[in-house]
C-alpha positions as CSV (number, residue, x, y, z in Angstrom):
1,X,61.8,-58.3,46.4
2,X,61.4,-54.9,44.8
3,X,65.2,-54.3,44.6
4,X,65.6,-57.9,43.3
5,X,63.1,-57.2,40.6
6,X,64.9,-54.0,39.7
7,X,68.2,-55.8,39.4
8,X,66.5,-58.5,37.3
9,X,65.1,-55.8,35.1
10,X,68.5,-54.2,34.6
11,X,70.1,-57.5,33.7
12,X,67.1,-58.1,31.4
13,X,67.7,-54.8,29.8
14,X,71.3,-55.7,29.2
15,X,70.3,-59.1,27.8
16,X,67.7,-57.4,25.6
17,X,70.3,-55.1,24.1
18,X,72.5,-58.2,23.4
19,X,69.5,-60.1,22.0
20,X,68.2,-57.3,19.7
21,X,71.6,-56.2,18.5
22,X,72.6,-59.7,17.4
23,X,69.1,-60.4,16.0
24,X,69.1,-57.3,13.8
25,X,72.7,-57.9,12.8
26,X,72.0,-61.4,11.7
27,X,68.7,-60.6,10.0
28,X,69.7,-57.4,8.3
29,X,73.3,-57.9,7.5
30,X,73.7,-61.6,7.3
31,X,70.3,-62.3,5.7
32,X,69.2,-64.8,8.3
33,X,65.5,-65.7,8.9
34,X,64.2,-63.5,11.8
35,X,63.4,-66.6,13.9
36,X,66.9,-68.0,13.5
37,X,68.4,-64.5,14.2
38,X,66.2,-64.2,17.3
39,X,67.6,-67.5,18.5
40,X,71.2,-66.4,18.1
41,X,70.4,-63.2,20.1
42,X,68.7,-65.3,22.8
43,X,71.6,-67.6,23.2
44,X,74.1,-64.8,23.7
45,X,71.8,-63.0,26.1
46,X,71.2,-66.3,28.0
47,X,74.9,-66.8,28.9
48,X,75.4,-63.2,30.1
49,X,72.1,-63.1,32.0
50,X,72.6,-66.4,33.8
51,X,76.0,-65.4,35.1
52,X,74.9,-61.9,36.2
53,X,71.6,-63.1,37.7
54,X,73.2,-65.9,39.6
55,X,75.8,-63.7,41.2
56,X,74.1,-60.3,41.5
57,X,70.3,-60.5,41.2
58,X,69.6,-63.6,43.2
59,X,73.0,-64.0,45.0
60,X,72.5,-67.7,44.8
61,X,74.7,-70.2,46.6
62,X,73.4,-73.1,44.5
63,X,76.0,-74.9,42.5
64,X,76.2,-74.2,38.7
65,X,75.2,-77.9,38.2
66,X,71.8,-77.2,39.8
67,X,71.1,-73.6,38.9
68,X,72.4,-73.7,35.3
69,X,70.1,-76.5,34.2
70,X,67.2,-74.9,35.9
71,X,68.0,-71.5,34.3
72,X,68.3,-73.4,31.0
73,X,64.9,-75.0,31.5
74,X,63.2,-71.7,32.4
75,X,65.0,-70.0,29.4
76,X,64.0,-72.8,27.0
77,X,60.4,-72.3,28.1
78,X,60.9,-68.6,27.5
79,X,62.4,-69.3,24.1
80,X,59.4,-71.4,23.1
81,X,56.9,-68.8,24.3
82,X,59.0,-66.1,22.6
83,X,59.3,-67.9,19.3
84,X,55.6,-68.9,19.2
85,X,54.5,-65.3,19.9
86,X,57.1,-63.9,17.5
87,X,56.0,-66.3,14.7
88,X,52.3,-65.4,15.4
89,X,53.0,-61.7,15.1
90,X,55.4,-61.8,12.2
91,X,53.9,-64.5,10.0
92,X,50.3,-64.4,11.2
93,X,49.8,-60.6,11.6
94,X,52.6,-59.3,9.4
95,X,54.3,-57.3,12.1
96,X,57.8,-56.1,11.5
97,X,60.0,-58.6,13.4
98,X,61.6,-55.9,15.6
99,X,58.3,-54.5,16.7
100,X,57.0,-58.0,17.3
101,X,60.0,-58.9,19.5
102,X,59.6,-55.7,21.5
103,X,56.0,-56.7,22.1
104,X,57.0,-60.2,23.2
105,X,59.6,-58.7,25.6
106,X,56.7,-57.6,27.8
107,X,55.5,-61.1,28.5
108,X,58.4,-63.5,28.7
109,X,60.6,-61.7,31.3
110,X,57.8,-61.5,33.9
111,X,57.2,-65.2,33.6
112,X,60.9,-65.9,33.8
113,X,61.4,-63.7,36.9
114,X,58.9,-65.7,38.9
115,X,60.2,-69.0,37.8
116,X,63.8,-68.0,38.5
117,X,63.1,-66.4,41.9
118,X,61.0,-69.3,43.2
119,X,62.7,-72.3,41.6
120,X,66.0,-71.7,39.7
121,X,68.0,-69.9,42.3
122,X,66.1,-71.0,45.4
123,X,67.9,-73.4,47.7
124,X,65.8,-76.4,48.7
125,X,65.6,-75.2,52.4
126,X,64.3,-71.7,51.6
């Protein structure tokens, strides 16, 4: 499990770079609202992370039809938690949106790892 978590963390780091890069680009250069910009970053990171996690992190033999919707459900939950915490920090406590997102990154990936390990990529007989 330790090496699996390390792989998950590396994929998460890659996804985070995609997420934050697109979020900052959209907010700073395109003038988008930070929550909308964060959603764009999330979607791009979602696609890359799913494909890498399915093949490399969890080496899942489940079909895309099963694992993709499960990964989507876990990620959607993560998006809701991410957005709620981001909104609280940005609009409730006047944090800079990048600092707020970095703080939220501590919470959501840990939740998602557990759900992905024990549900998304786990075959029914495991």
